[in-house]
C-alpha positions as CSV (number, residue, x, y, z in Angstrom):
1,M,0.2,-0.2,0.0
2,D,1.7,3.6,-1.4
3,T,1.7,6.9,0.7
4,T,-1.3,7.9,-1.3
5,E,-3.5,4.8,0.1
6,T,-2.7,5.5,3.4
7,V,-3.3,8.9,3.4
8,K,-6.6,8.4,1.9
9,I,-7.7,5.9,4.3
10,N,-7.2,7.7,7.2
11,N,-8.8,10.8,6.4
12,N,-11.7,8.6,5.7
13,K,-11.4,6.9,8.9
14,V,-11.0,10.6,10.8
15,N,-14.4,11.6,8.0
16,V,-16.5,9.0,9.6
17,R,-15.1,9.5,12.9
18,S,-16.6,13.4,13.1
19,M,-19.7,12.2,12.0
20,T,-20.5,9.9,14.5
21,V,-19.1,12.0,16.9
22,T,-21.0,15.0,15.6
23,A,-24.1,12.9,15.1
24,M,-23.6,11.9,19.0
25,L,-23.4,15.2,20.3
26,S,-26.5,16.5,18.0
27,A,-28.4,14.0,20.0
28,I,-27.7,15.1,23.4
29,A,-28.1,18.7,22.2
30,F,-31.3,17.7,21.4
31,V,-32.4,15.9,24.7
32,L,-30.2,19.0,26.6
33,M,-33.6,21.0,24.7
34,F,-36.7,19.5,26.5
35,L,-34.3,19.2,30.3
36,D,-34.8,23.1,30.8
37,T,-35.6,25.0,33.9
38,A,-37.5,28.8,34.7
39,V,-35.3,31.3,36.7
40,P,-35.8,33.7,38.9
41,F,-36.0,37.6,36.9
42,V,-37.2,36.6,33.7
43,P,-41.3,35.5,32.5
44,N,-41.8,31.7,33.5
45,F,-42.1,31.2,29.3
46,I,-38.0,32.1,29.1
47,K,-36.3,29.4,30.3
48,L,-32.5,28.8,31.2
49,D,-31.3,25.2,28.8
50,V,-27.3,24.8,27.9
51,S,-28.5,22.6,24.4
52,E,-25.3,24.9,23.1
53,L,-22.9,23.0,25.3
54,P,-22.7,20.0,22.6
55,A,-22.0,22.6,19.7
56,L,-19.0,24.7,21.7
57,M,-17.8,21.1,22.3
58,A,-17.7,19.8,18.4
59,S,-16.5,23.6,17.5
60,F,-13.7,23.4,19.5
61,A,-12.6,19.2,19.4
62,L,-13.6,19.7,15.2
63,G,-13.7,23.0,14.1
64,P,-16.0,25.5,14.1
65,V,-18.1,24.3,11.4
66,Y,-19.2,21.2,13.0
67,G,-20.7,23.4,15.7
68,V,-22.7,24.6,13.1
69,V,-24.1,21.5,12.2
70,V,-24.7,20.4,15.9
71,C,-26.6,23.6,16.0
72,L,-29.0,22.7,12.8
73,I,-29.7,19.3,13.3
74,K,-30.6,19.5,17.1
75,N,-33.5,22.4,15.6
76,L,-34.4,20.3,12.5
77,L,-34.7,17.5,15.3
78,H,-37.4,19.6,17.0
79,L,-39.1,21.1,14.1
80,F,-40.4,18.0,14.4
81,M,-42.5,19.0,17.8
82,T,-42.3,22.3,17.5
83,S,-45.4,25.0,18.8
84,T,-44.1,27.9,16.8
85,G,-44.1,27.0,13.5
86,G,-39.8,26.8,13.3
87,V,-39.9,30.3,14.2
88,G,-37.9,29.3,17.6
89,E,-35.8,26.5,16.2
90,L,-35.1,29.7,13.3
91,S,-33.7,32.0,16.1
92,N,-32.3,29.0,18.3
93,F,-30.2,28.2,15.4
94,I,-29.0,32.0,14.0
95,L,-27.8,32.7,18.1
96,G,-26.6,28.9,18.6
97,V,-24.2,29.8,15.5
98,A,-23.3,33.1,16.8
99,F,-22.3,31.4,19.7
100,V,-19.9,28.7,18.6
101,L,-19.2,29.5,15.4
102,P,-16.5,32.9,16.7
103,A,-16.1,30.4,19.8
104,G,-14.2,27.8,17.5
105,L,-12.7,30.5,14.8
106,I,-11.1,32.2,17.9
107,Y,-10.2,28.9,19.4
108,H,-8.9,27.1,16.2
109,R,-6.0,29.7,15.6
110,K,-4.2,28.8,18.6
111,K,-5.3,25.7,20.6
112,T,-4.9,27.1,24.4
113,K,-7.4,26.9,27.3
114,K,-6.4,31.3,27.2
115,N,-7.9,31.1,23.4
116,A,-10.5,28.7,25.1
117,I,-12.0,30.6,27.4
118,L,-12.1,33.8,25.4
119,G,-13.7,32.3,22.5
120,A,-16.6,30.7,24.2
121,F,-16.9,35.0,25.9
122,V,-16.5,36.4,22.4
123,G,-19.3,33.9,21.6
124,A,-21.5,34.5,24.9
125,F,-22.0,38.2,23.8
126,L,-22.2,37.6,20.3
127,M,-24.6,35.5,21.2
128,A,-26.1,37.6,24.1
129,A,-25.9,40.8,21.5
130,I,-28.2,39.3,18.9
131,S,-30.7,37.8,20.9
132,F,-32.3,41.4,20.5
133,P,-32.7,41.8,16.8
134,S,-33.5,38.5,16.8
135,N,-36.2,38.2,19.0
136,L,-37.8,41.7,17.9
137,F,-37.9,40.6,14.5
138,I,-38.4,37.0,15.0
139,V,-39.4,35.2,17.5
140,Y,-41.8,37.9,19.7
141,P,-43.9,38.8,16.1
142,V,-45.2,34.9,16.8
143,Y,-45.9,35.2,20.4
144,Y,-48.2,38.2,19.3
145,N,-50.4,35.9,17.5
146,F,-51.3,33.6,20.9
147,M,-50.3,36.1,23.5
148,P,-50.9,40.2,23.2
149,K,-48.2,42.5,23.5
150,D,-49.6,44.5,27.3
151,V,-49.8,40.5,28.5
152,I,-46.4,39.8,27.4
153,I,-44.9,43.2,29.0
154,G,-47.0,42.6,31.8
155,A,-45.5,39.6,32.4
156,Y,-42.0,41.1,32.6
157,Q,-43.4,44.1,35.3
158,A,-44.5,41.4,37.3
159,V,-41.7,40.3,37.7
160,A,-39.8,43.5,38.8
161,P,-42.2,46.1,39.6
162,F,-39.8,48.3,40.7
163,A,-38.9,48.9,36.7
164,E,-40.2,51.1,34.5
165,I,-41.1,48.4,31.5
166,K,-42.8,50.4,29.4
167,S,-42.2,48.5,25.9
168,I,-40.8,45.1,24.4
169,E,-37.4,46.8,23.6
170,Q,-37.1,47.1,27.3
171,C,-38.4,43.9,27.6
172,L,-35.8,42.8,25.5
173,L,-32.4,44.7,26.6
174,F,-33.0,44.4,30.3
175,F,-34.0,40.7,30.5
176,N,-33.4,38.9,27.8
177,V,-29.9,39.8,26.1
178,P,-28.4,39.7,30.3
179,F,-30.1,36.4,30.4
180,T,-29.0,35.1,27.0
181,F,-25.1,36.1,27.9
182,V,-25.3,34.0,31.2
183,K,-26.6,31.2,29.7
184,G,-24.2,31.3,27.0
185,L,-20.9,31.7,30.1
186,I,-23.0,29.3,31.8
187,S,-22.4,26.7,28.8
188,A,-18.9,28.3,28.2
189,I,-17.9,27.4,32.0
190,I,-18.7,23.9,32.1
191,T,-17.1,23.4,28.2
192,V,-13.8,24.6,29.7
193,L,-14.1,22.5,32.4
194,I,-14.8,19.2,30.9
195,Y,-13.4,19.7,27.5
196,Q,-9.8,18.2,28.6
197,P,-11.1,15.2,29.8
198,L,-13.2,14.4,26.9
199,R,-10.8,15.5,24.3
200,P,-9.4,12.5,23.4
201,L,-12.7,10.3,22.9
202,L,-13.9,13.0,21.1
203,K,-10.9,13.8,18.6
204,G,-10.1,9.8,18.7
205,K,-6.2,10.8,19.9
206,N,-5.2,9.4,23.0
């Protein structure tokens, strides 16, 4: 067997393993979407989950594109039980990509723990920033079909009666954006803590 054939076989092994790991992480992300929980200081229709965590691990271990693929697959699977006509899944995908893509790009420039932390922080910040227009123009217009705008604003006012909340824009800026940033940080912290022990399993290296 010549060198070219050996390289092809090794590349095929890498591709098969990468696809297998991506499928596994996508399945975990899909399950994590259902393990959401309500948190204090935000209306109860806003839930906390860490389904971006497997996508972030894929972005670190395999490359940013694989992290995006995990985000895509988990939301495609969730479409079969959507209650938002796909709008919620679209928003989740956009925010997930905003999180894992820059994180993976920064980490793969130089694979150090410092860059992993920096990338995850930048990704969490971008995800939080993009959550404002995403919710304002994509998600909440769908919510208005089921719940009037003033009722939604009232739900925010109920959890923060001391704040002068009078518009959806204020609701998103004061609640959703910080919430999304914290959500991203939680996934980032967990990933940084468990990535190194799981790295050989994800990458197939000793």
